Every structure is written in C-alpha cells, then in structure tokens.
C-alpha positions as CSV (number, residue, x, y, z in Angstrom):
1,M,18.2,18.2,2.5
2,C,20.1,20.7,0.4
3,L,19.9,20.6,-3.4
4,G,23.6,19.8,-3.7
5,K,23.2,16.6,-1.7
6,V,20.1,15.6,-3.7
7,W,21.9,15.8,-7.0
8,Y,25.0,14.1,-5.5
9,I,22.8,11.2,-4.6
10,L,21.2,11.3,-8.0
11,A,24.5,11.0,-9.7
12,L,25.5,8.1,-7.5
13,L,22.3,6.1,-7.9
14,Q,21.2,6.6,-11.5
15,D,20.5,3.4,-13.4
16,T,23.3,4.4,-15.8
17,N,22.7,2.0,-18.6
18,G,19.0,1.7,-17.9
19,S,19.2,-2.1,-17.7
20,I,17.1,-2.5,-14.6
21,T,14.4,-0.1,-15.8
22,N,14.3,-1.6,-19.3
23,N,13.9,-5.1,-17.9
24,M,11.1,-4.0,-15.6
25,V,9.3,-2.4,-18.6
26,K,9.5,-5.7,-20.4
27,I,7.8,-7.4,-17.5
28,V,5.0,-5.0,-16.5
29,G,4.9,-2.5,-19.3
30,K,6.0,1.1,-19.5
31,R,3.0,2.6,-17.7
32,N,3.8,0.5,-14.6
33,V,7.4,1.7,-14.2
34,L,8.6,5.1,-12.9
35,S,12.2,6.1,-13.7
36,N,12.6,9.9,-13.5
37,F,14.3,11.3,-10.5
38,E,11.3,13.2,-9.0
39,E,9.1,10.1,-9.1
40,R,11.8,7.8,-7.7
41,Y,12.5,10.3,-4.9
42,C,8.8,10.3,-3.9
43,Y,8.6,6.6,-3.6
44,S,11.8,6.4,-1.6
45,V,10.3,7.9,1.5
46,D,7.7,6.7,3.9
47,A,6.1,8.2,7.1
48,T,9.3,7.9,9.0
49,N,10.8,11.3,10.0
50,V,14.4,11.0,8.7
51,K,16.7,14.0,8.5
52,E,17.8,13.1,5.0
53,L,17.6,10.2,2.6
54,K,20.5,7.9,2.3
55,R,19.4,6.3,-1.0
56,I,16.7,6.6,-3.6
57,A,15.1,3.8,-5.7
58,T,16.7,2.9,-9.0
59,T,13.3,2.3,-10.4
60,V,9.7,2.0,-9.1
61,V,7.5,-0.9,-10.3
62,F,3.8,-1.5,-10.0
63,P,3.1,-5.2,-10.4
64,R,-0.4,-6.2,-11.5
65,N,-0.4,-9.8,-10.4
66,T,1.6,-12.6,-8.8
67,E,3.2,-13.6,-12.1
68,D,4.6,-10.1,-12.4
69,V,6.1,-10.3,-8.9
70,S,7.6,-13.7,-9.6
71,K,9.3,-12.5,-12.8
72,I,10.6,-9.4,-11.1
73,M,12.1,-11.4,-8.3
74,R,13.7,-13.9,-10.7
75,Y,15.4,-11.0,-12.4
76,A,16.4,-9.4,-9.1
77,Y,17.8,-12.7,-7.8
78,K,19.8,-13.3,-10.9
79,Y,21.5,-9.9,-10.8
80,S,21.5,-9.4,-7.0
81,V,19.2,-6.3,-7.2
82,P,17.7,-5.2,-3.9
83,V,13.9,-5.2,-3.7
84,V,11.8,-3.2,-1.3
85,P,8.1,-4.1,-1.1
86,R,5.9,-1.1,-0.5
87,S,2.2,-0.6,0.3
88,A,0.9,2.8,1.3
89,G,4.2,4.1,2.8
90,T,2.8,4.6,6.3
91,S,5.6,3.0,8.1
92,V,7.2,5.1,10.9
93,S,10.1,2.8,11.4
94,G,11.7,3.1,8.0
95,G,10.2,-0.1,6.7
96,A,9.8,1.1,3.2
97,L,13.0,3.0,2.7
98,P,15.3,1.6,-0.1
99,L,18.5,1.7,1.9
100,K,20.4,-0.1,-0.8
101,S,18.6,1.5,-3.7
102,G,17.3,-1.1,-6.3
103,I,13.6,-1.8,-7.0
104,V,10.7,-0.4,-5.0
105,L,7.8,-2.7,-5.6
106,D,4.6,-0.8,-5.1
107,F,1.4,-2.8,-4.6
108,S,-1.2,-0.1,-5.0
109,K,-2.4,-1.7,-8.3
110,M,-2.9,-5.2,-6.7
111,D,-6.0,-4.0,-4.7
112,K,-8.7,-6.6,-5.2
113,I,-10.8,-8.3,-2.5
114,L,-11.0,-11.7,-4.3
115,E,-13.4,-13.5,-2.1
116,I,-15.6,-13.1,1.1
117,N,-16.5,-16.5,2.3
118,K,-19.3,-16.2,4.8
119,D,-19.7,-20.0,5.3
120,N,-16.1,-20.5,6.3
121,L,-15.5,-17.0,7.8
122,Y,-12.6,-15.9,5.8
123,C,-11.7,-13.5,3.0
124,I,-9.0,-13.5,0.4
125,A,-7.4,-10.2,-0.6
126,E,-4.4,-8.7,-2.5
127,P,-1.7,-6.7,-0.6
128,G,-2.9,-3.3,-2.0
129,V,-6.3,-3.4,-0.4
130,V,-6.9,-0.5,2.0
131,I,-7.7,-1.8,5.5
132,A,-10.7,0.5,5.9
133,K,-12.1,-0.7,2.6
134,L,-11.7,-4.3,3.6
135,Q,-13.5,-3.6,6.9
136,E,-16.4,-1.9,5.1
137,K,-16.8,-4.7,2.6
138,V,-16.9,-7.5,5.1
139,K,-19.2,-5.5,7.4
140,E,-21.8,-5.5,4.5
141,Q,-21.9,-9.3,5.0
142,G,-22.3,-9.0,8.8
143,L,-18.6,-9.9,9.3
144,F,-15.7,-8.2,11.1
145,Y,-12.0,-7.8,10.5
146,P,-10.8,-6.3,13.8
147,P,-7.2,-5.1,13.2
148,D,-7.4,-1.3,13.1
149,P,-4.0,0.5,12.7
150,S,-4.5,4.3,13.2
151,S,-3.7,4.9,9.5
152,L,-6.4,2.4,8.4
153,A,-8.0,4.9,6.1
154,V,-4.9,4.7,3.8
155,S,-2.7,1.8,5.0
156,M,-2.8,-1.4,3.0
157,L,-3.0,-5.0,3.8
158,G,0.4,-6.1,2.6
159,G,2.2,-3.6,4.8
160,S,-0.1,-4.3,7.7
161,I,0.8,-8.0,7.5
162,A,4.5,-7.4,7.0
163,M,4.6,-5.2,10.2
164,S,1.9,-7.3,12.1
165,S,0.1,-4.0,12.8
166,G,-2.2,-3.7,15.8
167,G,-4.4,-0.8,16.8
168,A,-6.8,0.2,19.5
169,R,-8.8,-3.0,19.4
170,S,-5.8,-5.3,20.0
171,F,-6.5,-5.6,23.7
172,K,-9.7,-7.7,23.1
173,Y,-9.2,-9.0,19.6
174,G,-5.4,-9.3,19.1
175,T,-3.3,-8.0,16.2
176,T,-2.9,-8.8,12.5
177,K,-1.0,-12.0,13.3
178,D,-4.2,-13.5,14.9
179,Y,-6.2,-13.1,11.6
180,V,-3.8,-14.4,8.9
181,I,-4.7,-18.0,7.9
182,N,-2.7,-18.4,4.7
183,L,-0.4,-16.4,2.5
184,E,0.7,-16.5,-1.1
185,V,4.4,-15.5,-1.0
186,V,6.9,-14.9,-3.8
187,L,10.4,-16.0,-2.5
188,A,13.6,-14.2,-3.2
189,D,14.4,-16.4,-6.2
190,G,10.9,-16.0,-7.7
191,R,9.3,-19.2,-6.6
192,V,5.7,-18.9,-5.4
193,I,4.5,-20.7,-2.3
194,N,1.4,-20.9,-0.2
195,T,2.3,-20.9,3.5
196,G,-0.8,-22.8,4.6
197,V,-4.3,-23.7,3.5
198,N,-7.7,-21.9,3.8
199,C,-8.8,-23.8,6.9
200,S,-9.3,-22.6,10.4
201,K,-6.9,-25.2,11.8
202,N,-3.6,-26.4,10.4
203,V,-0.6,-28.0,12.2
204,T,0.8,-29.7,9.2
205,G,4.5,-28.9,9.5
206,Y,6.1,-25.6,10.5
207,N,3.9,-22.5,10.8
208,L,5.3,-20.6,7.8
209,T,2.4,-18.2,7.8
210,Q,3.3,-16.7,11.1
211,L,7.0,-16.6,10.1
212,F,6.1,-14.2,7.3
213,V,3.7,-12.1,9.4
214,G,5.8,-9.3,10.9
215,S,8.9,-10.2,8.8
216,E,8.8,-6.7,7.3
217,G,9.4,-7.9,3.7
218,T,12.8,-9.4,4.6
219,L,11.8,-13.1,3.9
220,G,9.4,-12.9,0.9
221,V,6.9,-10.8,-0.9
222,I,3.3,-11.2,0.1
223,T,0.9,-11.3,-3.0
224,K,-2.3,-12.7,-1.5
225,A,-3.7,-13.2,2.0
226,T,-6.5,-15.3,3.5
227,L,-7.8,-13.6,6.6
228,R,-10.0,-15.0,9.4
229,L,-13.2,-13.1,10.0
230,I,-15.6,-13.1,12.9
231,P,-19.2,-12.0,13.3
232,Q,-19.8,-8.2,13.5
233,P,-20.5,-7.2,17.1
234,A,-24.2,-6.4,17.5
235,S,-23.7,-3.2,19.5
236,K,-21.1,-1.0,21.2
237,K,-20.8,1.7,23.8
238,V,-18.1,4.3,24.4
239,L,-17.1,6.5,27.3
240,F,-14.3,9.0,28.1
241,A,-13.1,9.2,31.7
242,Y,-10.8,11.8,33.2
243,F,-8.4,11.3,36.2
244,D,-6.3,13.5,38.4
245,S,-3.5,11.0,38.7
246,L,-1.7,8.3,36.6
247,E,-2.1,5.8,39.5
248,D,-5.9,6.2,39.5
249,T,-5.9,5.8,35.7
250,S,-3.8,2.6,35.8
251,N,-5.8,1.2,38.8
252,T,-9.0,1.7,36.8
253,V,-7.7,-0.4,34.0
254,N,-6.5,-3.1,36.3
255,N,-9.8,-3.2,38.1
256,I,-11.8,-3.5,34.9
257,I,-9.7,-6.4,33.8
258,S,-9.7,-8.1,37.3
259,N,-13.5,-7.9,37.1
260,L,-13.3,-10.1,34.0
261,I,-14.5,-7.4,31.7
262,T,-12.7,-7.2,28.3
263,P,-13.3,-3.9,26.6
264,S,-12.6,-3.8,22.9
265,V,-10.6,-0.6,23.5
266,I,-8.8,0.9,26.5
267,D,-6.7,3.8,25.4
268,I,-4.9,6.5,27.4
269,L,-4.3,10.1,26.5
270,D,-2.0,12.1,28.9
271,K,-2.4,15.7,29.9
272,N,-0.1,17.1,27.2
273,T,-2.2,15.2,24.6
274,L,-5.4,16.6,25.9
275,L,-4.0,20.1,26.0
276,T,-2.7,19.9,22.5
277,I,-5.9,18.5,21.0
278,E,-8.0,21.1,22.7
279,K,-5.7,23.9,21.6
280,Y,-5.9,23.0,17.9
281,N,-9.2,21.3,17.7
282,P,-11.5,22.5,20.5
283,V,-14.0,19.9,21.5
284,G,-14.5,20.7,25.1
285,L,-11.8,18.5,26.7
286,L,-10.9,19.0,30.4
287,T,-7.3,20.1,30.0
288,D,-6.5,20.3,33.8
289,K,-6.6,16.5,34.2
290,E,-3.6,14.3,34.4
291,A,-4.9,11.7,31.9
292,A,-8.1,10.3,30.3
293,L,-9.2,6.9,29.3
294,L,-11.2,6.1,26.1
295,I,-13.1,2.8,26.8
296,E,-15.2,0.9,24.3
297,V,-17.2,-2.2,24.9
298,D,-18.9,-4.3,22.2
299,G,-21.0,-7.4,21.9
300,E,-24.6,-8.3,22.6
301,E,-26.6,-5.3,23.7
302,E,-27.7,-6.7,27.1
303,T,-24.1,-7.9,28.0
304,I,-22.4,-4.6,27.1
305,K,-25.1,-2.6,28.9
306,K,-24.1,-4.4,32.1
307,Q,-20.4,-4.1,31.4
308,Y,-20.8,-0.4,30.6
309,E,-22.5,0.2,33.9
310,Q,-19.8,-1.8,35.8
311,I,-17.0,0.2,34.1
312,I,-18.6,3.5,35.1
313,E,-18.8,2.4,38.7
314,I,-15.1,1.2,38.6
315,C,-14.1,4.6,37.2
316,K,-16.0,6.4,40.0
317,S,-14.5,4.1,42.7
318,N,-11.0,5.1,41.4
319,R,-11.8,8.8,41.7
320,S,-12.5,9.6,38.1
321,A,-12.8,13.4,37.9
322,F,-15.4,13.3,35.2
323,I,-17.0,10.7,32.9
324,K,-18.3,11.6,29.4
325,T,-20.7,8.9,28.2
326,A,-21.9,8.5,24.6
327,E,-25.5,7.5,24.0
328,T,-25.7,8.0,20.3
329,V,-23.6,7.1,17.3
330,E,-22.8,10.8,16.8
331,E,-21.5,11.1,20.4
332,M,-19.4,8.0,20.0
333,E,-17.9,9.3,16.8
334,K,-17.1,12.6,18.5
335,I,-15.2,10.7,21.2
336,W,-13.3,8.7,18.6
337,T,-12.5,11.8,16.6
338,T,-10.9,13.2,19.7
339,R,-8.7,10.1,20.0
340,R,-7.8,10.0,16.3
341,S,-6.9,13.7,16.2
342,S,-4.1,13.2,18.8
343,F,-1.3,12.7,16.2
344,G,-2.5,15.5,14.0
345,A,-2.7,17.9,16.9
346,T,0.9,17.1,17.9
347,A,2.0,17.7,14.4
348,K,0.9,21.4,14.8
349,L,3.4,21.9,17.6
350,A,6.5,21.7,15.4
351,P,7.6,21.0,11.8
352,D,8.2,17.3,12.6
353,V,6.8,14.5,14.7
354,V,8.7,11.4,15.7
355,T,6.3,8.8,17.0
356,E,7.6,5.9,19.0
357,D,6.2,2.6,20.1
358,I,7.2,0.7,23.2
359,V,5.4,-2.1,25.2
360,V,5.7,-2.7,28.9
361,P,3.8,-5.0,31.3
362,R,0.6,-3.1,32.3
363,E,1.8,-3.0,35.9
364,N,4.7,-0.8,34.8
365,I,2.6,1.8,32.7
366,V,2.9,4.5,35.4
367,K,6.7,4.0,35.6
368,A,6.9,4.1,31.8
369,V,5.0,7.4,31.4
370,R,6.9,9.0,34.2
371,G,10.2,7.8,32.7
372,I,9.3,9.2,29.3
373,R,8.5,12.6,30.9
374,E,11.8,12.6,32.7
375,I,13.7,11.8,29.4
376,C,11.8,14.6,27.6
377,N,12.5,17.1,30.4
378,K,16.2,16.1,30.2
379,Y,16.4,16.8,26.4
380,N,13.9,19.7,26.3
381,L,11.5,17.8,24.0
382,K,7.8,18.5,23.6
383,T,6.0,15.2,23.9
384,C,2.4,13.9,23.9
385,I,1.9,10.5,25.3
386,M,-0.9,8.2,24.3
387,G,-1.4,4.5,23.6
388,H,-3.2,1.3,24.2
389,I,-2.9,1.0,28.0
390,G,-4.9,-2.3,28.0
391,D,-1.9,-4.2,26.5
392,G,0.8,-1.9,27.7
393,N,1.5,-0.3,24.3
394,I,2.6,3.3,24.7
395,H,3.2,5.9,21.9
396,P,5.2,9.0,22.8
397,N,4.9,11.6,20.0
398,F,7.8,13.9,20.0
399,A,7.3,17.3,18.3
400,L,10.5,19.0,17.1
401,D,12.4,20.5,14.2
402,L,14.8,17.9,12.7
403,R,16.5,20.8,10.8
404,N,17.8,22.0,14.2
405,E,21.0,20.1,14.9
406,E,20.6,20.3,18.6
407,E,17.1,19.0,18.5
408,Y,18.1,16.2,16.1
409,Q,20.9,15.1,18.4
410,N,18.5,15.3,21.4
411,I,15.9,13.0,19.9
412,Q,18.6,10.4,19.0
413,K,19.7,10.4,22.7
414,A,16.1,10.4,23.9
415,K,15.2,7.4,21.7
416,G,18.1,5.4,23.1
417,E,17.0,6.1,26.7
418,L,13.4,5.4,25.8
419,F,14.2,1.9,24.6
420,D,16.5,1.3,27.6
421,L,13.6,2.3,29.8
422,A,11.2,-0.1,28.1
423,I,13.7,-3.0,28.4
424,S,14.4,-2.1,32.1
425,L,10.7,-2.4,32.7
426,N,10.6,-5.9,31.2
427,G,9.2,-4.5,28.0
428,T,10.2,-4.4,24.4
429,L,11.0,-2.1,21.5
430,S,7.8,-2.3,19.5
431,G,4.3,-3.6,19.7
432,E,3.0,-2.6,16.3
433,H,5.3,-0.3,14.4
434,G,8.0,-2.8,13.7
435,I,11.8,-2.4,13.8
436,G,12.6,-1.3,10.2
437,C,15.9,0.5,10.2
438,E,15.1,3.1,12.9
439,K,15.2,0.6,15.8
440,M,17.7,-1.8,14.3
441,P,20.7,-0.4,16.4
442,Y,18.8,-1.3,19.6
443,M,18.1,-4.9,18.8
444,K,21.3,-6.1,20.5
445,K,19.9,-4.7,23.7
446,A,16.5,-6.2,23.3
447,L,17.5,-9.7,22.2
448,S,20.3,-12.1,23.0
449,K,23.1,-12.8,20.5
450,E,21.8,-16.4,20.3
451,V,18.3,-15.2,19.3
452,L,19.7,-12.7,16.8
453,D,21.9,-15.5,15.3
454,V,18.8,-17.7,14.8
455,M,17.0,-14.8,13.1
456,K,19.9,-14.2,10.8
457,A,20.1,-17.9,9.9
458,V,16.4,-17.8,9.0
459,K,16.9,-14.8,6.9
460,K,19.8,-16.6,5.1
461,V,17.6,-19.6,4.3
462,F,15.0,-17.5,2.6
463,D,17.2,-14.7,1.2
464,D,20.7,-16.0,0.7
465,K,21.7,-13.0,-1.4
466,N,20.2,-10.4,1.0
467,I,18.1,-8.7,-1.7
468,L,14.8,-8.5,0.2
469,N,14.4,-5.2,2.0
470,P,18.1,-5.2,3.1
471,G,19.1,-3.2,6.1
472,K,15.9,-3.8,8.1
473,I,15.4,-5.5,11.6
474,F,19.0,-6.4,12.3
475,E,22.4,-5.9,10.8
476,Q,22.7,-8.4,7.9
477,V,25.9,-9.8,6.5
C-alpha cells in the first residue's frame, strides 16, 4: 500500500472528536487503549493476505474482564459503533479485519485458565489463553484437549472457538465444536448470558452453545469457555509413508479406515510440498515421490502396537515406496517438524502465501488434488498441497507476489474456481478456517437462498444493529 493511500485512510477514519477513545479510557483505563495511527494499523490486520486494508480501527481496547466487555458493548450498542473481537490475529480468512472501522476488542489480557476439574473432566478458561498453553496445563493433570490448529503455539481460545478450528487430530477426535460445553457470552447490547451449564449432557432448550461456536464473532463476544477434557493417551506412534501415485495414497487411507483403525492423524503432503520443505529445510525427504502420508496412532500401548503394524502392512499392500517409522520421541518430533514446516517452506517461494481450506468427501480427494493442480497450471501459480486427508480437508498454499497485478488477478480467479471445484465434488468452502470476508462472495454458491435467509434472520435476532464483526460470513443488511 502506498503512503498516500495510508494517510488518505487515516484522514477518513480518525476519531475526530475522540469520543469513542475517551469513553473506552473511562471504562478500561488509558493503559488498555491504543489510539495512535501506527498502533491502530497494526491491530487492523490479521494473517490474511490482503492486497491493501480497506479500513483501520478507530480504537483498540484490551478488556480485563467480562464487566469491561459488557460496558464496552453497551456503549457500542447505544451509539451503533462496530466491534471486532480479536484474539491472536491468526485468521487467514479476514475474520479479525475491522471492515467498518470502530472498536477492535483484543483479548490478550484475558488469558487465565480459571479451573481444571479432573473429577468432572472439564476446564474453564478465558478467551486469551493460548491453545498450546492450555494443552500443557491439562496434560500436567493427565488430561487432554485434542483440538490442535496449526498455529496453536500462538492462537488463542476465543478465536479458536469463534472459528471452530480443527487441526490434524480432527479425524479421530473432532474439532473445537466437540469440546465446548458452555460459554459465557456478552451480547450486542451488553447483556451477559451463559449458553449452557457445566455438565456433560444438556438438552434443556436450544443448543445456544453450538450456535456461538463457529459464528466468527458475529453473534456475541465470548468471555469464558467451559471445555470438555478427556484422558491423555498413554502412548503414540508415528510413521511417514511415501507413494508414487495419488490413487495409492488415497487407497491406503480408505483401507486403514475400512479395517476399523482410527488414527489420530492422517495427513497428506504432495510432491511440491515435499520438494519445497527439502529445499529450504533439508531433512532427507524423498522428493521424487508423488505424495506422502503422516500417520499417527495413539491409545493404550498394546492396542496401538497392533494398529501400527496393521497400518504398515496396509501401506505396503498399496505399493508404498518407502516407510519411515519413528521409534523414539525424537524421531516422532522430527517427522512432526517436517509436517509443521510445510507452510513456512512455502512462504520462502514468494513474498506472499495465500492458504486455502476446502473439504470434499474422502472418495473425491484425488479428483480435488488433480483439479487444484489444473487450476494452478491454468493461472501459472506455485502451489503446495497438504491437508487432513482423513476427513477430506485439503489446504492448497499458493505462493505469489500480491504486488504483481497479474498474479493478484490470477489468484482471485483461481480461488473462485477452487471453490467451484469443491462444491462440484459435493464438498464445501471451509473445514476449519471459517468464512470471514474472504469467502463471503462464494456463500451464495455453497448455500441456498433459504439457508442464507435463515442465517441472516439469526444474525438479526442477536445483533439487530449489525455492530458485531460486520461484513463477515455473508452480506448483511
């Protein structure tokens, strides 16, 4: 973005009389409000690769507790000020972009784990808790919180719930939605509600908890969450299997599942991903293979030993070119480091990476991968394909330079064709990244008018002034 455009935006969006900022200072104190241009600009971006910002926040506020959030929302509702809840800013779909300016509500100071209840297998935490920290703390009690978004080292609970994030373990364990028992939510007008109770079962009225999970901050502001925990798996084993064809790769996955084995992780890395990782982070990968599977099994030691041996035999029967097994913790970590470095390696190919997120039925994985490659060849785009093949969730990572107008136009066209491809294969637009503003234009293709009308009606009930994260999920009136 050129300097002239930046200052043009600044002139348009400045809180001219300081009324919003001054009122925020009265609620949370001066040290919890950011108002200068540079600070507001920094908190107006997330991990989404956008060519230029359309708006910046009028003010950035760091609430300390639910009462702060309630007061802020009462003010925002009275004066129709847009509010964008923000966690770590790791959204790649534009979920935390303040498209209508207004208040960015940053939850990094509400970062407490309030309770770990081993008797009832739940924990209560604030939205600013980092997912990796939460996992570490419950592990100390022999417990397990399975959701594992790839950005878990920095991503926070509030955003994870708002986007219903998933991760590599979702094939066996499900996604965030499967672990949220109860939420404390501040509504658009400042009222505070609990969507459920801290019990493992509850069918008393509508399931409001699940309505807020995945709502991307458009229905209310999450200030506390009660999460279901399970016992920590006693043991795990990991392997990395290479294949010379996509068909053999896909058949291996189907055979594993048809043999009633449920790995905790079944991820795929295509040839371009293997080549790119090895080029920038040499770890001895076989770069002449069409694809590789990372497979992890966990559970009781005797059970997983048997499953592990079965999986190796299934890989061999499907013509696996080479199988790298891990016998020690260090070897397992080395395999996982390979998987986790895929995005970072792609980022070294070009100044920008646009990462996408589609889901198709597992039987259509090969068609999806081939379709993605055809689209990329058509628009001359560098792409590394990886994803959670066990549940059909594919992530094409496009490496490009968004400053190049031709490449920018090409990625817009490619994205449209990518989503058309997913829908044509009986799939959908997103499995874990959400819709945000980036996928909003394609919602009319993915859902019927009747379904969209119902969603808009729900939005209207909870947010009649359209102040909660406006411009996200679908066009709002």
